C-alpha positions in Angstrom: -70.3 -105.1 219.2 -68.2 -107.1 216.8 -66.1 -109.5 218.7 -63.0 -111.4 217.7 -65.0 -114.6 217.7 -67.5 -113.1 215.2 -64.8 -111.9 212.9 -63.0 -115.2 212.9 -66.3 -117.1 212.4 -67.2 -114.8 209.4 -63.8 -115.3 207.8 -64.1 -119.1 208.3 -67.6 -119.1 206.8 -66.3 -117.2 203.7 -63.4 -119.5 203.2 -65.5 -122.6 203.5 -68.2 -121.2 201.2 -65.7 -120.3 198.5 -63.9 -123.6 198.8 -67.1 -125.5 198.4 -68.0 -123.5 195.3 -64.6 -124.3 193.8 -65.0 -128.0 194.6 -68.2 -128.2 192.6 -66.5 -126.9 189.5 -65.1 -130.3 188.9 -68.6 -131.6 188.4 -69.2 -129.1 185.6 -66.3 -130.1 183.5 -67.3 -131.7 180.2 -66.3 -132.0 176.6 -66.5 -128.2 176.3 -63.5 -127.9 178.5 -61.5 -130.4 176.5 -62.5 -128.7 173.2 -61.6 -125.3 174.6 -58.1 -126.4 175.8 -57.5 -128.1 172.5 -58.5 -125.0 170.6 -56.2 -122.8 172.6 -53.3 -125.2 172.2 -53.7 -125.2 168.4 -54.1 -121.4 168.0 -52.1 -119.9 165.3 -52.6 -116.4 166.9 -53.0 -115.2 170.4 -55.6 -115.7 173.1 -57.7 -112.7 173.9 -59.5 -112.6 177.2 -62.2 -110.0 177.9 -64.7 -109.1 180.6 -66.2 -106.2 182.4 -66.3 -105.2 186.1 -64.8 -107.7 188.5 -64.7 -110.3 185.7 -62.3 -107.9 183.9 -59.9 -108.0 186.8 -60.0 -111.8 186.8 -59.4 -111.8 183.1 -56.2 -109.8 183.6 -55.0 -112.3 186.2 -55.6 -115.2 183.9 -53.8 -113.3 181.1 -50.8 -112.9 183.4 -50.8 -116.6 184.3 -51.0 -117.7 180.7 -48.3 -115.4 179.4 -45.9 -116.6 182.1 -46.6 -120.3 181.3 -46.2 -120.3 177.6 -49.6 -119.3 176.1 -49.5 -115.8 174.5 -52.5 -113.8 175.7 -53.7 -110.3 176.2 -56.5 -108.5 177.9 -59.3 -106.6 176.1 -61.7 -104.6 178.2 -65.3 -105.3 177.1 -66.4 -101.7 177.1 -63.3 -100.5 175.3 -63.7 -103.3 172.7 -67.0 -101.7 171.4 -65.3 -98.3 171.1 -62.5 -99.2 168.8 -60.3 -101.8 170.5 -61.9 -104.7 168.5 -59.1 -103.8 166.0 -56.8 -105.7 168.4 -58.4 -109.0 167.3 -56.7 -110.6 164.4 -57.4 -113.7 162.3 -56.3 -116.8 164.1 -56.8 -115.4 167.5 -59.0 -117.1 170.1 -61.2 -115.3 172.5 -62.4 -116.0 176.1 -65.2 -113.9 177.4 -65.8 -113.9 181.2 -69.1 -112.9 182.7 -71.1 -114.2 185.7 -74.5 -113.5 184.2 -73.6 -113.7 180.6 -76.4 -111.2 179.9 -75.0 -107.8 180.9 -75.7 -105.0 178.4 -72.0 -104.8 177.4 -71.7 -108.5 176.8 -74.9 -108.6 174.7 -73.4 -105.9 172.5 -69.9 -107.5 172.4 -70.6 -111.1 171.7 -72.0 -110.8 168.2 -69.1 -108.5 167.3 -66.6 -111.0 168.6 -68.1 -113.8 166.4 -68.3 -111.5 163.4 -64.8 -112.2 162.2 -64.9 -116.0 162.7 -62.8 -116.2 165.8 -63.6 -119.1 168.2 -65.2 -117.9 171.4 -64.9 -119.5 174.8 -67.4 -118.5 177.5 -66.6 -118.6 181.2 -69.9 -117.9 182.8 -72.1 -118.9 185.7 -75.2 -119.0 183.4 -74.9 -121.5 180.6 -78.3 -120.5 179.2 -77.4 -116.8 178.9 -76.7 -115.1 175.6 -73.0 -115.6 176.1 -73.4 -119.2 177.1 -75.5 -120.0 174.1 -73.5 -118.0 171.5 -70.0 -119.2 172.5 -68.5 -122.1 170.7 -67.4 -123.6 174.1 -69.0 -122.8 177.4 -67.1 -123.4 180.7 -69.6 -123.5 183.6 -68.6 -121.5 186.7 -72.0 -121.5 188.4 -72.1 -120.8 192.1 -75.2 -121.2 194.3 -74.5 -118.1 196.3 -71.9 -115.4 197.0 -70.1 -115.1 200.4 -71.3 -111.5 200.6 -74.0 -111.3 203.3 -76.3 -109.6 200.8 -75.4 -112.1 198.1 -74.4 -109.2 195.8 -70.6 -108.6 195.9 -68.8 -111.0 193.5 -66.8 -113.4 195.8 -67.5 -117.0 195.1 -68.2 -116.3 191.5 -65.0 -114.5 190.8 -63.0 -117.1 192.6 -64.6 -119.8 190.5 -63.7 -117.8 187.3 -60.1 -117.6 188.5 -59.9 -121.3 189.3 -61.3 -122.2 185.9 -58.6 -120.0 184.3 -56.0 -121.7 186.3 -57.3 -125.1 185.2 -56.9 -124.0 181.6 -53.4 -122.7 182.2 -52.2 -125.9 183.9 -53.7 -128.2 181.2 -51.9 -126.1 178.6 -48.6 -126.2 180.5 -48.8 -130.0 180.6 -49.7 -130.2 176.9 -46.7 -128.1 176.1 -44.4 -130.0 178.5 -43.7 -126.7 180.1 -40.8 -127.1 182.5 -39.4 -125.2 185.4 -36.6 -124.0 183.1 -39.2 -122.7 180.7 -40.9 -120.9 183.5 -37.6 -119.3 184.5 -37.2 -117.9 181.0 -40.3 -115.8 181.5 -39.2 -114.7 185.0 -35.5 -113.9 184.7 -35.6 -111.2 187.3 -37.4 -113.2 189.9 -35.8 -115.4 192.6 -37.0 -118.6 190.8 -35.7 -117.4 187.5 -32.3 -116.7 189.0 -32.2 -120.1 190.7 -32.8 -121.8 187.4 -30.8 -119.5 185.1 -27.9 -117.9 187.0 -24.6 -119.7 186.6 -21.5 -119.3 188.7 -19.7 -117.5 185.9 -22.3 -114.7 186.2 -21.2 -113.9 189.7 -17.5 -114.1 189.3 -15.5 -110.9 189.5 -12.4 -111.0 187.4 -10.8 -108.3 189.6 -11.2 -110.4 192.7 -9.2 -113.6 192.1 -7.3 -114.2 195.3 -4.3 -116.5 194.9 -0.9 -117.2 196.6 1.9 -119.6 196.0 2.7 -122.5 198.5 5.8 -120.7 199.5 4.1 -117.3 200.0 4.6 -115.9 203.5 1.7 -115.7 205.9 1.9 -111.9 205.8 1.5 -112.1 202.0 -1.5 -114.4 202.5 -3.1 -112.0 204.9 -2.6 -109.1 202.6 -4.1 -111.0 199.6 -7.2 -112.1 201.6 -7.7 -108.5 202.9 -7.3 -106.9 199.4 -9.6 -109.3 197.6 -12.2 -109.1 200.4 -13.5 -112.6 199.9 -12.2 -114.2 203.1 -10.2 -116.7 201.2 -7.1 -117.2 199.0 -6.5 -120.1 196.7 -3.0 -121.7 196.8 -1.8 -122.3 193.3 1.1 -124.4 192.2 1.8 -125.1 188.5 -1.5 -123.5 187.6 -3.3 -126.1 189.8 -5.3 -125.4 193.0 -3.5 -127.3 195.7 -5.3 -125.8 198.7 -7.1 -122.8 200.1 -6.6 -120.5 203.1 -9.5 -118.8 204.7 -9.6 -116.0 207.2 -10.7 -118.7 209.7 -7.5 -120.6 209.0 -5.5 -117.4 209.8 -7.3 -116.9 213.1 -6.7 -120.6 214.1 -3.1 -120.3 213.2 -2.6 -117.1 215.3 -4.2 -118.9 218.3 -1.7 -121.8 218.0 1.6 -120.0 217.3 3.6 -117.2 218.9 5.1 -116.0 215.7 4.3 -116.2 212.0 7.9 -115.8 211.0 9.0 -118.6 208.7 5.4 -119.9 208.1 4.2 -120.2 204.6 0.9 -120.8 202.8 1.8 -124.5 202.5 2.0 -124.7 206.3 -1.5 -123.5 207.0 -3.5 -124.3 203.9 -6.4 -126.8 203.7 -5.9 -129.3 200.9 -8.5 -130.7 198.6 -10.8 -127.7 198.8 -14.4 -127.9 197.6 -14.7 -126.7 194.0 -17.3 -125.9 191.4 -17.3 -125.2 187.7 -18.1 -121.8 186.3 -20.8 -123.4 184.1 -22.6 -124.9 187.1 -25.7 -123.3 188.5 -25.5 -120.8 191.3 -28.1 -122.7 193.2 -25.9 -125.8 193.1 -23.0 -123.7 194.6 -25.4 -122.6 197.4 -26.4 -126.2 198.1 -22.8 -127.3 198.3 -22.0 -124.4 200.8 -25.0 -125.4 202.9 -24.1 -129.1 202.9 -20.5 -128.5 204.0 -21.2 -125.4 206.2 -18.8 -123.2 204.2 -19.1 -119.7 202.7 -16.9 -119.9 199.7 -16.2 -122.2 196.8 -13.2 -122.3 194.5 -14.2 -122.1 190.9 -12.1 -124.5 188.7 -12.6 -125.3 185.0 -10.6 -128.2 183.6 -8.0 -127.7 186.3 -7.7 -123.9 185.7 -8.4 -121.6 188.6 -11.2 -119.1 187.7 -11.9 -117.4 191.0 -14.0 -117.7 194.1 -17.8 -117.5 194.6 -18.9 -116.3 198.0 -22.1 -116.9 199.9 -22.7 -113.1 200.1 -22.7 -112.8 196.3 -25.4 -115.4 196.1 -27.5 -113.8 198.9 -27.3 -110.4 197.2 -29.0 -111.9 194.2 -31.9 -113.0 196.4 -31.3 -116.7 196.0 -32.2 -118.5 199.2 
């Protein structure tokens, strides 16, 4: 019977085995790695990454990482390459070929073809003395002593090592390109990080929802304005300047304190010196201000001109947390 203890022990053994294999990769780094990174950095064309089997899946992940961090790359399946897809390779492109053994039949056929057009070839392999390891211009050693698989057959440690070597390439290239968080956001405009770094207050403002009242507006008019614009707040405007705000919370507190609203105006219940933000400021800055002051709205003001209100709900709808 497989017990909970045995399952957890097996998982722990796998994690430790793979982490130890990864740690040893640092000992294999040499001038080949430096030359490979430099070659990729100076490419006039694109970076092509190829492999077969599980290595092909790792290749696709590395391609995705590179593309999102400023290094143009695309995936070429090794078996498809020898059936016409070699035409994807152009002058000026660099090539990475990933293979644990470096001696699989497909790789033996492919390697001479990859070198035929004069493109530089980088090998990521666990066998530096293989055909791939010997024929490549630069060889990155991803040797692992054993797989975590009980039968030492299923690629586990070896594919993790390949992936980590690809990440090491990507991070070095990011640093060489001075690739910033803002650059990353440009490649991920639809993601939460992209929105945090790119979305500005102006992008969330609704011109049709610009609640405002005058200092002498009646409380009834204030309530109507807040209700119609559905932002829970109204700016109090005098001579085109924001002199205060009234929130639905201010309305509730006022009703608890007074028997009648007759004769009361916006000036009587407004909060002066409201927190404001510019329309050109980042939405994430608006969110941080709301969190710092425990409020749910900010008045948007540009050079003294009232532009509208940004509400916490608008920010949350964009997935920015």
